[in-house]
Biopython code that builds the backbone (N, CA, C, O; Angstrom):
import numpy as np
from Bio.PDB.StructureBuilder import StructureBuilder

atoms = [
    (1, "MET", "N", (-63.744, 257.041, 150.152)),
    (1, "MET", "CA", (-62.967, 255.851, 149.837)),
    (1, "MET", "C", (-62.330, 256.037, 148.462)),
    (1, "MET", "O", (-63.008, 256.434, 147.515)),
    (2, "ASP", "N", (-61.067, 255.759, 148.349)),
    (2, "ASP", "CA", (-60.356, 255.874, 147.081)),
    (2, "ASP", "C", (-60.656, 254.625, 146.246)),
    (2, "ASP", "O", (-60.302, 253.510, 146.629)),
    (3, "LEU", "N", (-61.315, 254.829, 145.100)),
    (3, "LEU", "CA", (-61.642, 253.712, 144.211)),
    (3, "LEU", "C", (-60.522, 253.432, 143.217)),
    (3, "LEU", "O", (-60.548, 252.418, 142.520)),
    (4, "GLY", "N", (-59.550, 254.319, 143.151)),
    (4, "GLY", "CA", (-58.485, 254.179, 142.168)),
    (4, "GLY", "C", (-58.884, 254.863, 140.867)),
    (4, "GLY", "O", (-59.829, 255.651, 140.829)),
    (5, "HIS", "N", (-58.156, 254.552, 139.806)),
    (5, "HIS", "CA", (-58.437, 255.108, 138.484)),
    (5, "HIS", "C", (-58.010, 254.090, 137.451)),
    (5, "HIS", "O", (-57.270, 253.155, 137.758)),
    (6, "LEU", "N", (-58.471, 254.267, 136.236)),
    (6, "LEU", "CA", (-58.124, 253.346, 135.157)),
    (6, "LEU", "C", (-56.687, 253.586, 134.702)),
    (6, "LEU", "O", (-56.149, 254.677, 134.888)),
    (7, "ALA", "N", (-56.073, 252.581, 134.115)),
    (7, "ALA", "CA", (-54.697, 252.672, 133.632)),
    (7, "ALA", "C", (-54.554, 253.838, 132.662)),
    (7, "ALA", "O", (-55.373, 254.011, 131.759)),
    (8, "GLY", "N", (-53.510, 254.633, 132.853)),
    (8, "GLY", "CA", (-53.251, 255.778, 131.991)),
    (8, "GLY", "C", (-53.876, 257.064, 132.488)),
    (8, "GLY", "O", (-53.583, 258.134, 131.954)),
    (9, "ASP", "N", (-54.733, 256.987, 133.501)),
    (9, "ASP", "CA", (-55.361, 258.166, 134.071)),
    (9, "ASP", "C", (-54.719, 258.470, 135.422)),
    (9, "ASP", "O", (-53.951, 257.665, 135.950)),
    (10, "CYS", "N", (-55.043, 259.647, 135.980)),
    (10, "CYS", "CA", (-54.445, 260.040, 137.261)),
    (10, "CYS", "C", (-55.425, 260.110, 138.422)),
    (10, "CYS", "O", (-55.007, 260.043, 139.578)),
    (11, "TYR", "N", (-56.706, 260.243, 138.149)),
    (11, "TYR", "CA", (-57.682, 260.303, 139.232)),
    (11, "TYR", "C", (-59.064, 259.991, 138.694)),
    (11, "TYR", "O", (-59.270, 259.885, 137.485)),
    (12, "SER", "N", (-60.002, 259.845, 139.611)),
    (12, "SER", "CA", (-61.367, 259.525, 139.202)),
    (12, "SER", "C", (-62.363, 260.261, 140.085)),
    (12, "SER", "O", (-62.020, 260.763, 141.155)),
    (13, "ARG", "N", (-63.604, 260.312, 139.612)),
    (13, "ARG", "CA", (-64.718, 260.883, 140.364)),
    (13, "ARG", "C", (-65.874, 259.890, 140.323)),
    (13, "ARG", "O", (-66.246, 259.402, 139.256)),
    (14, "ALA", "N", (-66.424, 259.601, 141.464)),
    (14, "ALA", "CA", (-67.603, 258.740, 141.527)),
    (14, "ALA", "C", (-68.835, 259.627, 141.469)),
    (14, "ALA", "O", (-68.880, 260.676, 142.112)),
    (15, "TRP", "N", (-69.850, 259.205, 140.687)),
    (15, "TRP", "CA", (-71.069, 259.996, 140.553)),
    (15, "TRP", "C", (-72.314, 259.276, 141.033)),
    (15, "TRP", "O", (-73.314, 259.930, 141.329)),
    (16, "GLY", "N", (-72.291, 257.961, 141.122)),
    (16, "GLY", "CA", (-73.492, 257.253, 141.531)),
    (16, "GLY", "C", (-73.172, 255.939, 142.209)),
    (16, "GLY", "O", (-72.154, 255.308, 141.923)),
    (17, "ILE", "N", (-74.049, 255.533, 143.108)),
    (17, "ILE", "CA", (-73.906, 254.247, 143.795)),
    (17, "ILE", "C", (-75.317, 253.679, 143.980)),
    (17, "ILE", "O", (-76.277, 254.421, 144.188)),
    (18, "ASN", "N", (-75.421, 252.361, 143.900)),
    (18, "ASN", "CA", (-76.720, 251.729, 144.131)),
    (18, "ASN", "C", (-76.686, 250.925, 145.423)),
    (18, "ASN", "O", (-75.660, 250.880, 146.102)),
    (19, "SER", "N", (-77.799, 250.293, 145.763)),
    (19, "SER", "CA", (-77.889, 249.553, 147.027)),
    (19, "SER", "C", (-77.032, 248.292, 147.033)),
    (19, "SER", "O", (-76.804, 247.715, 148.096)),
    (20, "ARG", "N", (-76.558, 247.856, 145.880)),
    (20, "ARG", "CA", (-75.678, 246.677, 145.791)),
    (20, "ARG", "C", (-74.205, 247.052, 145.947)),
    (20, "ARG", "O", (-73.339, 246.178, 145.917)),
    (21, "GLY", "N", (-73.913, 248.355, 146.114)),
    (21, "GLY", "CA", (-72.538, 248.803, 146.290)),
    (21, "GLY", "C", (-71.794, 249.020, 144.984)),
    (21, "GLY", "O", (-70.582, 249.235, 145.001)),
    (22, "GLN", "N", (-72.488, 248.970, 143.853)),
    (22, "GLN", "CA", (-71.864, 249.250, 142.562)),
    (22, "GLN", "C", (-71.742, 250.768, 142.417)),
    (22, "GLN", "O", (-72.673, 251.508, 142.731)),
    (23, "VAL", "N", (-70.590, 251.215, 141.943)),
    (23, "VAL", "CA", (-70.320, 252.643, 141.803)),
    (23, "VAL", "C", (-69.989, 252.935, 140.346)),
    (23, "VAL", "O", (-69.264, 252.173, 139.706)),
    (24, "VAL", "N", (-70.520, 254.039, 139.819)),
    (24, "VAL", "CA", (-70.160, 254.493, 138.476)),
    (24, "VAL", "C", (-69.549, 255.880, 138.587)),
    (24, "VAL", "O", (-69.870, 256.648, 139.494)),
    (25, "GLY", "N", (-68.659, 256.188, 137.644)),
    (25, "GLY", "CA", (-68.010, 257.485, 137.649)),
    (25, "GLY", "C", (-67.139, 257.662, 136.428)),
    (25, "GLY", "O", (-67.300, 256.976, 135.418)),
    (26, "ASN", "N", (-66.208, 258.599, 136.540)),
    (26, "ASN", "CA", (-65.318, 258.945, 135.444)),
    (26, "ASN", "C", (-63.877, 258.872, 135.909)),
    (26, "ASN", "O", (-63.539, 259.337, 136.997)),
    (27, "SER", "N", (-63.039, 258.288, 135.081)),
    (27, "SER", "CA", (-61.604, 258.258, 135.306)),
    (27, "SER", "C", (-61.008, 259.252, 134.317)),
    (27, "SER", "O", (-61.259, 259.161, 133.115)),
    (28, "LEU", "N", (-60.217, 260.203, 134.817)),
    (28, "LEU", "CA", (-59.789, 261.342, 134.004)),
    (28, "LEU", "C", (-58.288, 261.366, 133.731)),
    (28, "LEU", "O", (-57.479, 260.847, 134.500)),
    (29, "LEU", "N", (-57.956, 261.984, 132.619)),
    (29, "LEU", "CA", (-56.567, 262.174, 132.217)),
    (29, "LEU", "C", (-55.833, 263.053, 133.222)),
    (29, "LEU", "O", (-56.451, 263.836, 133.942)),
    (30, "CYS", "N", (-54.538, 262.918, 133.262)),
    (30, "CYS", "CA", (-53.714, 263.647, 134.231)),
    (30, "CYS", "C", (-53.773, 265.156, 134.059)),
    (30, "CYS", "O", (-53.680, 265.877, 135.053)),
    (31, "GLU", "N", (-53.924, 265.667, 132.839)),
    (31, "GLU", "CA", (-53.872, 267.111, 132.629)),
    (31, "GLU", "C", (-55.176, 267.836, 132.944)),
    (31, "GLU", "O", (-55.209, 269.064, 132.861)),
    (32, "HIS", "N", (-56.248, 267.136, 133.302)),
    (32, "HIS", "CA", (-57.513, 267.796, 133.610)),
    (32, "HIS", "C", (-57.528, 268.304, 135.042)),
    (32, "HIS", "O", (-56.861, 267.750, 135.915)),
    (33, "SER", "N", (-58.286, 269.354, 135.273)),
    (33, "SER", "CA", (-58.408, 269.962, 136.590)),
    (33, "SER", "C", (-59.090, 269.003, 137.564)),
    (33, "SER", "O", (-60.023, 268.292, 137.192)),
    (34, "LYS", "N", (-58.621, 268.988, 138.811)),
    (34, "LYS", "CA", (-59.242, 268.158, 139.839)),
    (34, "LYS", "C", (-60.338, 268.914, 140.588)),
    (34, "LYS", "O", (-60.995, 268.338, 141.455)),
    (35, "SER", "N", (-60.546, 270.176, 140.275)),
    (35, "SER", "CA", (-61.517, 270.991, 140.987)),
    (35, "SER", "C", (-62.930, 270.476, 140.772)),
    (35, "SER", "O", (-63.365, 270.316, 139.631)),
    (36, "LEU", "N", (-63.646, 270.215, 141.850)),
    (36, "LEU", "CA", (-65.032, 269.788, 141.734)),
    (36, "LEU", "C", (-65.926, 270.948, 141.316)),
    (36, "LEU", "O", (-67.088, 270.736, 140.970)),
    (37, "GLN", "N", (-65.401, 272.172, 141.343)),
    (37, "GLN", "CA", (-66.168, 273.334, 140.914)),
    (37, "GLN", "C", (-66.206, 273.443, 139.395)),
    (37, "GLN", "O", (-67.046, 274.155, 138.844)),
    (38, "GLU", "N", (-65.306, 272.746, 138.720)),
    (38, "GLU", "CA", (-65.254, 272.782, 137.263)),
    (38, "GLU", "C", (-65.711, 271.446, 136.704)),
    (38, "GLU", "O", (-65.409, 270.399, 137.277)),
    (39, "ILE", "N", (-66.421, 271.470, 135.613)),
    (39, "ILE", "CA", (-66.775, 270.249, 134.903)),
    (39, "ILE", "C", (-65.766, 270.125, 133.767)),
    (39, "ILE", "O", (-65.721, 270.969, 132.871)),
    (40, "THR", "N", (-64.972, 269.087, 133.810)),
    (40, "THR", "CA", (-63.898, 268.929, 132.840)),
    (40, "THR", "C", (-64.222, 267.803, 131.872)),
    (40, "THR", "O", (-65.093, 266.979, 132.151)),
    (41, "PRO", "N", (-63.537, 267.756, 130.746)),
    (41, "PRO", "CA", (-63.775, 266.662, 129.801)),
    (41, "PRO", "C", (-63.535, 265.303, 130.458)),
    (41, "PRO", "O", (-62.567, 265.118, 131.196)),
    (42, "PHE", "N", (-64.418, 264.370, 130.182)),
    (42, "PHE", "CA", (-64.284, 263.034, 130.734)),
    (42, "PHE", "C", (-63.418, 262.189, 129.811)),
    (42, "PHE", "O", (-63.322, 262.453, 128.613)),
    (43, "HIS", "N", (-62.804, 261.191, 130.375)),
    (43, "HIS", "CA", (-61.977, 260.304, 129.567)),
    (43, "HIS", "C", (-62.584, 258.909, 129.489)),
    (43, "HIS", "O", (-62.816, 258.399, 128.393)),
    (44, "HIS", "N", (-62.842, 258.294, 130.616)),
    (44, "HIS", "CA", (-63.409, 256.949, 130.644)),
    (44, "HIS", "C", (-64.558, 256.873, 131.643)),
    (44, "HIS", "O", (-64.426, 257.328, 132.779)),
    (45, "ALA", "N", (-65.658, 256.314, 131.232)),
    (45, "ALA", "CA", (-66.732, 255.987, 132.169)),
    (45, "ALA", "C", (-66.369, 254.642, 132.797)),
    (45, "ALA", "O", (-65.916, 253.736, 132.098)),
    (46, "PHE", "N", (-66.565, 254.504, 134.118)),
    (46, "PHE", "CA", (-66.203, 253.248, 134.768)),
    (46, "PHE", "C", (-67.315, 252.710, 135.650)),
    (46, "PHE", "O", (-68.239, 253.423, 136.042)),
    (47, "LEU", "N", (-67.190, 251.430, 135.944)),
    (47, "LEU", "CA", (-68.001, 250.740, 136.949)),
    (47, "LEU", "C", (-67.035, 250.156, 137.962)),
    (47, "LEU", "O", (-66.084, 249.469, 137.588)),
    (48, "TRP", "N", (-67.267, 250.423, 139.249)),
    (48, "TRP", "CA", (-66.496, 249.818, 140.326)),
    (48, "TRP", "C", (-67.413, 248.836, 141.026)),
    (48, "TRP", "O", (-68.518, 249.184, 141.442)),
    (49, "GLU", "N", (-66.939, 247.593, 141.153)),
    (49, "GLU", "CA", (-67.746, 246.553, 141.796)),
    (49, "GLU", "C", (-66.813, 245.555, 142.459)),
    (49, "GLU", "O", (-65.889, 245.044, 141.827)),
    (50, "ASP", "N", (-67.055, 245.278, 143.732)),
    (50, "ASP", "CA", (-66.261, 244.300, 144.490)),
    (50, "ASP", "C", (-64.767, 244.560, 144.393)),
    (50, "ASP", "O", (-63.978, 243.621, 144.284)),
    (51, "GLY", "N", (-64.370, 245.835, 144.433)),
    (51, "GLY", "CA", (-62.954, 246.192, 144.411)),
    (51, "GLY", "C", (-62.319, 246.251, 143.038)),
    (51, "GLY", "O", (-61.123, 246.519, 142.923)),
    (52, "ASN", "N", (-63.102, 246.002, 141.986)),
    (52, "ASN", "CA", (-62.570, 246.024, 140.621)),
    (52, "ASN", "C", (-63.130, 247.206, 139.850)),
    (52, "ASN", "O", (-64.328, 247.483, 139.899)),
    (53, "LEU", "N", (-62.246, 247.902, 139.133)),
    (53, "LEU", "CA", (-62.626, 249.041, 138.309)),
    (53, "LEU", "C", (-62.614, 248.591, 136.854)),
    (53, "LEU", "O", (-61.607, 248.075, 136.370)),
    (54, "VAL", "N", (-63.737, 248.787, 136.153)),
    (54, "VAL", "CA", (-63.874, 248.342, 134.765)),
    (54, "VAL", "C", (-64.183, 249.546, 133.884)),
    (54, "VAL", "O", (-65.088, 250.323, 134.186)),
    (55, "ASP", "N", (-63.433, 249.701, 132.794)),
    (55, "ASP", "CA", (-63.724, 250.722, 131.788)),
    (55, "ASP", "C", (-64.981, 250.270, 131.057)),
    (55, "ASP", "O", (-64.975, 249.215, 130.422)),
    (56, "LEU", "N", (-66.058, 251.046, 131.134)),
    (56, "LEU", "CA", (-67.320, 250.638, 130.506)),
    (56, "LEU", "C", (-67.197, 250.520, 128.993)),
    (56, "LEU", "O", (-67.972, 249.793, 128.373)),
    (57, "ASN", "N", (-66.248, 251.212, 128.390)),
    (57, "ASN", "CA", (-66.051, 251.077, 126.946)),
    (57, "ASN", "C", (-65.554, 249.690, 126.561)),
    (57, "ASN", "O", (-65.716, 249.272, 125.415)),
    (58, "SER", "N", (-64.952, 248.974, 127.501)),
    (58, "SER", "CA", (-64.494, 247.613, 127.199)),
    (58, "SER", "C", (-65.676, 246.658, 127.036)),
    (58, "SER", "O", (-65.503, 245.533, 126.566)),
    (59, "LEU", "N", (-66.866, 247.096, 127.419)),
    (59, "LEU", "CA", (-68.068, 246.267, 127.297)),
    (59, "LEU", "C", (-68.880, 246.584, 126.046)),
    (59, "LEU", "O", (-69.906, 245.954, 125.789)),
    (60, "ILE", "N", (-68.415, 247.568, 125.266)),
    (60, "ILE", "CA", (-69.100, 247.976, 124.036)),
    (60, "ILE", "C", (-68.382, 247.350, 122.849)),
    (60, "ILE", "O", (-67.152, 247.351, 122.822)),
    (61, "PRO", "N", (-69.107, 246.814, 121.864)),
    (61, "PRO", "CA", (-68.449, 246.234, 120.688)),
    (61, "PRO", "C", (-67.544, 247.265, 120.003)),
    (61, "PRO", "O", (-67.911, 248.436, 119.913)),
    (62, "PRO", "N", (-66.356, 246.844, 119.515)),
    (62, "PRO", "CA", (-65.418, 247.771, 118.880)),
    (62, "PRO", "C", (-66.012, 248.517, 117.683)),
    (62, "PRO", "O", (-65.563, 249.619, 117.367)),
    (63, "SER", "N", (-66.989, 247.951, 117.028)),
    (63, "SER", "CA", (-67.594, 248.592, 115.854)),
    (63, "SER", "C", (-68.673, 249.617, 116.225)),
    (63, "SER", "O", (-69.278, 250.217, 115.336)),
    (64, "SER", "N", (-68.920, 249.825, 117.509)),
    (64, "SER", "CA", (-69.966, 250.742, 117.943)),
    (64, "SER", "C", (-69.642, 252.181, 117.543)),
    (64, "SER", "O", (-68.482, 252.589, 117.598)),
    (65, "PRO", "N", (-70.662, 252.960, 117.139)),
    (65, "PRO", "CA", (-70.434, 254.366, 116.802)),
    (65, "PRO", "C", (-70.424, 255.277, 118.035)),
    (65, "PRO", "O", (-70.440, 256.500, 117.892)),
    (66, "VAL", "N", (-70.400, 254.703, 119.240)),
    (66, "VAL", "CA", (-70.464, 255.493, 120.465)),
    (66, "VAL", "C", (-69.331, 255.117, 121.402)),
    (66, "VAL", "O", (-68.995, 253.942, 121.550)),
    (67, "GLU", "N", (-68.745, 256.129, 122.034)),
    (67, "GLU", "CA", (-67.747, 255.964, 123.091)),
    (67, "GLU", "C", (-68.341, 256.582, 124.351)),
    (67, "GLU", "O", (-68.809, 257.720, 124.318)),
    (68, "LEU", "N", (-68.329, 255.844, 125.464)),
    (68, "LEU", "CA", (-68.842, 256.381, 126.716)),
    (68, "LEU", "C", (-67.764, 257.260, 127.338)),
    (68, "LEU", "O", (-66.622, 256.834, 127.513)),
    (69, "VAL", "N", (-68.146, 258.496, 127.671)),
    (69, "VAL", "CA", (-67.174, 259.429, 128.224)),
    (69, "VAL", "C", (-67.524, 259.882, 129.633)),
    (69, "VAL", "O", (-66.739, 260.594, 130.260)),
    (70, "GLY", "N", (-68.671, 259.491, 130.138)),
    (70, "GLY", "CA", (-69.007, 259.892, 131.485)),
    (70, "GLY", "C", (-70.292, 259.275, 131.983)),
    (70, "GLY", "O", (-71.082, 258.721, 131.218)),
    (71, "THR", "N", (-70.485, 259.385, 133.300)),
    (71, "THR", "CA", (-71.698, 258.873, 133.913)),
    (71, "THR", "C", (-72.385, 259.933, 134.752)),
    (71, "THR", "O", (-73.283, 259.594, 135.523)),
    (72, "GLY", "N", (-72.018, 261.166, 134.644)),
    (72, "GLY", "CA", (-72.620, 262.204, 135.462)),
    (72, "GLY", "C", (-72.012, 263.536, 135.144)),
    (72, "GLY", "O", (-71.344, 263.656, 134.117)),
    (73, "PRO", "N", (-72.193, 264.515, 135.934)),
    (73, "PRO", "CA", (-72.932, 264.540, 137.184)),
    (73, "PRO", "C", (-74.438, 264.585, 136.949)),
    (73, "PRO", "O", (-74.892, 264.695, 135.810)),
    (74, "LEU", "N", (-75.196, 264.502, 138.013)),
    (74, "LEU", "CA", (-76.647, 264.428, 137.872)),
    (74, "LEU", "C", (-77.244, 265.650, 137.194)),
    (74, "LEU", "O", (-78.327, 265.562, 136.616)),
    (75, "SER", "N", (-76.560, 266.791, 137.253)),
    (75, "SER", "CA", (-77.094, 267.969, 136.577)),
    (75, "SER", "C", (-77.070, 267.818, 135.066)),
    (75, "SER", "O", (-77.780, 268.542, 134.368)),
    (76, "TYR", "N", (-76.279, 266.906, 134.550)),
    (76, "TYR", "CA", (-76.221, 266.662, 133.112)),
    (76, "TYR", "C", (-76.930, 265.368, 132.715)),
    (76, "TYR", "O", (-77.364, 265.232, 131.572)),
    (77, "VAL", "N", (-77.050, 264.438, 133.621)),
    (77, "VAL", "CA", (-77.764, 263.189, 133.369)),
    (77, "VAL", "C", (-78.939, 263.180, 134.337)),
    (77, "VAL", "O", (-78.755, 262.987, 135.538)),
    (78, "LEU", "N", (-80.125, 263.385, 133.829)),
    (78, "LEU", "CA", (-81.277, 263.617, 134.691)),
    (78, "LEU", "C", (-81.952, 262.326, 135.142)),
    (78, "LEU", "O", (-83.161, 262.158, 134.977)),
    (79, "ALA", "N", (-81.181, 261.434, 135.701)),
    (79, "ALA", "CA", (-81.684, 260.174, 136.237)),
    (79, "ALA", "C", (-80.615, 259.633, 137.170)),
    (79, "ALA", "O", (-79.462, 260.055, 137.083)),
    (80, "PRO", "N", (-80.960, 258.716, 138.059)),
    (80, "PRO", "CA", (-79.900, 258.085, 138.848)),
    (80, "PRO", "C", (-78.878, 257.464, 137.898)),
    (80, "PRO", "O", (-79.251, 256.892, 136.874)),
    (81, "ASN", "N", (-77.614, 257.570, 138.227)),
    (81, "ASN", "CA", (-76.576, 257.089, 137.330)),
    (81, "ASN", "C", (-76.519, 255.571, 137.227)),
    (81, "ASN", "O", (-76.146, 255.037, 136.183)),
    (82, "ILE", "N", (-76.885, 254.867, 138.301)),
    (82, "ILE", "CA", (-76.943, 253.407, 138.284)),
    (82, "ILE", "C", (-78.089, 252.993, 139.206)),
    (82, "ILE", "O", (-78.174, 253.432, 140.353)),
    (83, "ASN", "N", (-78.956, 252.151, 138.686)),
    (83, "ASN", "CA", (-80.074, 251.726, 139.524)),
    (83, "ASN", "C", (-79.752, 250.384, 140.190)),
    (83, "ASN", "O", (-78.681, 249.816, 139.975)),
    (84, "ASP", "N", (-80.676, 249.895, 140.986)),
    (84, "ASP", "CA", (-80.431, 248.665, 141.734)),
    (84, "ASP", "C", (-80.394, 247.415, 140.858)),
    (84, "ASP", "O", (-80.012, 246.347, 141.338)),
    (85, "ARG", "N", (-80.782, 247.520, 139.588)),
    (85, "ARG", "CA", (-80.640, 246.403, 138.635)),
    (85, "ARG", "C", (-79.287, 246.439, 137.945)),
    (85, "ARG", "O", (-78.952, 245.527, 137.190)),
    (86, "GLY", "N", (-78.489, 247.508, 138.202)),
    (86, "GLY", "CA", (-77.184, 247.640, 137.575)),
    (86, "GLY", "C", (-77.235, 248.337, 136.228)),
    (86, "GLY", "O", (-76.241, 248.343, 135.501)),
    (87, "GLU", "N", (-78.374, 248.927, 135.879)),
    (87, "GLU", "CA", (-78.492, 249.670, 134.622)),
    (87, "GLU", "C", (-77.867, 251.052, 134.812)),
    (87, "GLU", "O", (-78.129, 251.738, 135.801)),
    (88, "ILE", "N", (-77.033, 251.448, 133.842)),
    (88, "ILE", "CA", (-76.239, 252.664, 133.958)),
    (88, "ILE", "C", (-76.683, 253.686, 132.926)),
    (88, "ILE", "O", (-76.904, 253.352, 131.762)),
    (89, "VAL", "N", (-76.813, 254.940, 133.361)),
    (89, "VAL", "CA", (-77.091, 256.068, 132.475)),
    (89, "VAL", "C", (-75.783, 256.830, 132.311)),
    (89, "VAL", "O", (-75.069, 257.067, 133.286)),
    (90, "GLY", "N", (-75.471, 257.215, 131.069)),
    (90, "GLY", "CA", (-74.228, 257.933, 130.863)),
    (90, "GLY", "C", (-74.262, 258.839, 129.658)),
    (90, "GLY", "O", (-75.316, 259.080, 129.068)),
    (91, "ILE", "N", (-73.096, 259.337, 129.300)),
    (91, "ILE", "CA", (-72.922, 260.240, 128.168)),
    (91, "ILE", "C", (-72.080, 259.521, 127.128)),
    (91, "ILE", "O", (-70.994, 259.029, 127.435)),
    (92, "GLY", "N", (-72.583, 259.459, 125.888)),
    (92, "GLY", "CA", (-71.852, 258.827, 124.793)),
    (92, "GLY", "C", (-71.681, 259.799, 123.646)),
    (92, "GLY", "O", (-72.562, 260.613, 123.369)),
    (93, "VAL", "N", (-70.546, 259.710, 122.984)),
    (93, "VAL", "CA", (-70.236, 260.581, 121.844)),
    (93, "VAL", "C", (-69.575, 259.738, 120.760)),
    (93, "VAL", "O", (-69.180, 258.603, 121.027)),
    (94, "PRO", "N", (-69.446, 260.266, 119.546)),
    (94, "PRO", "CA", (-68.697, 259.529, 118.517)),
    (94, "PRO", "C", (-67.257, 259.305, 118.977)),
    (94, "PRO", "O", (-66.698, 260.176, 119.643)),
    (95, "PRO", "N", (-66.636, 258.170, 118.648)),
    (95, "PRO", "CA", (-65.257, 257.899, 119.074)),
    (95, "PRO", "C", (-64.321, 259.053, 118.719)),
    (95, "PRO", "O", (-64.386, 259.610, 117.624)),
    (96, "GLY", "N", (-63.441, 259.403, 119.675)),
    (96, "GLY", "CA", (-62.474, 260.472, 119.476)),
    (96, "GLY", "C", (-62.974, 261.838, 119.894)),
    (96, "GLY", "O", (-62.166, 262.726, 120.169)),
    (97, "TYR", "N", (-64.274, 262.033, 119.950)),
    (97, "TYR", "CA", (-64.830, 263.321, 120.317)),
    (97, "TYR", "C", (-64.717, 263.576, 121.817)),
    (97, "TYR", "O", (-64.637, 264.731, 122.235)),
    (98, "GLY", "N", (-64.708, 262.541, 122.625)),
    (98, "GLY", "CA", (-64.710, 262.664, 124.077)),
    (98, "GLY", "C", (-63.528, 263.398, 124.651)),
    (98, "GLY", "O", (-63.634, 263.966, 125.738)),
    (99, "GLN", "N", (-62.396, 263.409, 123.959)),
    (99, "GLN", "CA", (-61.226, 264.117, 124.461)),
    (99, "GLN", "C", (-61.428, 265.630, 124.419)),
    (99, "GLN", "O", (-60.688, 266.367, 125.071)),
    (100, "HIS", "N", (-62.416, 266.103, 123.664)),
    (100, "HIS", "CA", (-62.636, 267.532, 123.500)),
    (100, "HIS", "C", (-64.011, 267.959, 123.993)),
    (100, "HIS", "O", (-64.451, 269.072, 123.704)),
    (101, "LEU", "N", (-64.698, 267.090, 124.734)),
    (101, "LEU", "CA", (-66.050, 267.374, 125.212)),
    (101, "LEU", "C", (-66.030, 268.505, 126.234)),
    (101, "LEU", "O", (-65.273, 268.455, 127.203)),
    (102, "ASP", "N", (-66.846, 269.510, 126.023)),
    (102, "ASP", "CA", (-66.953, 270.626, 126.945)),
    (102, "ASP", "C", (-68.420, 270.811, 127.297)),
    (102, "ASP", "O", (-69.188, 271.352, 126.501)),
    (103, "LEU", "N", (-68.813, 270.366, 128.484)),
    (103, "LEU", "CA", (-70.207, 270.420, 128.895)),
    (103, "LEU", "C", (-70.607, 271.788, 129.426)),
    (103, "LEU", "O", (-71.781, 272.000, 129.729)),
    (104, "LYS", "N", (-69.661, 272.735, 129.549)),
    (104, "LYS", "CA", (-69.986, 274.065, 130.063)),
    (104, "LYS", "C", (-70.643, 274.929, 128.992)),
    (104, "LYS", "O", (-71.292, 275.918, 129.335)),
    (105, "SER", "N", (-70.506, 274.604, 127.731)),
    (105, "SER", "CA", (-71.051, 275.430, 126.647)),
    (105, "SER", "C", (-72.546, 275.348, 126.578)),
    (105, "SER", "O", (-73.160, 275.984, 125.721)),
]
sb = StructureBuilder()
sb.init_structure("model")
sb.init_model(0)
sb.init_chain("A")
sb.init_seg("    ")
for serial, (resi, resn, name, xyz) in enumerate(atoms, 1):
    if name == "N":
        sb.init_residue(resn, " ", resi, " ")
    sb.init_atom(name, np.array(xyz, "f"), 0.0, 1.0, " ", f" {name:<3s}", serial, name[0])
structure = sb.get_structure()
């Protein structure tokens, strides 16, 4: 199912779903590879619920020292990405660093 992508991005990847139908994933910039064989820098971590896609960074206070850049894959986040209570596990970095994140190193 196509969940769409966040404004300014070209595609997304879903990494987790719970029993309530909530989905978490990453919405990526247009210039990143679409190959599922490659792990590319993440742009926005998202939550999809009831047909709506929300940038998870919009839920973090602007003064926060962390920017969420991803919610998976499970090989990098060693827990379910979203549990049945709606709690989300993800990857956070200092603001601005996420555009250059390379998880292959």
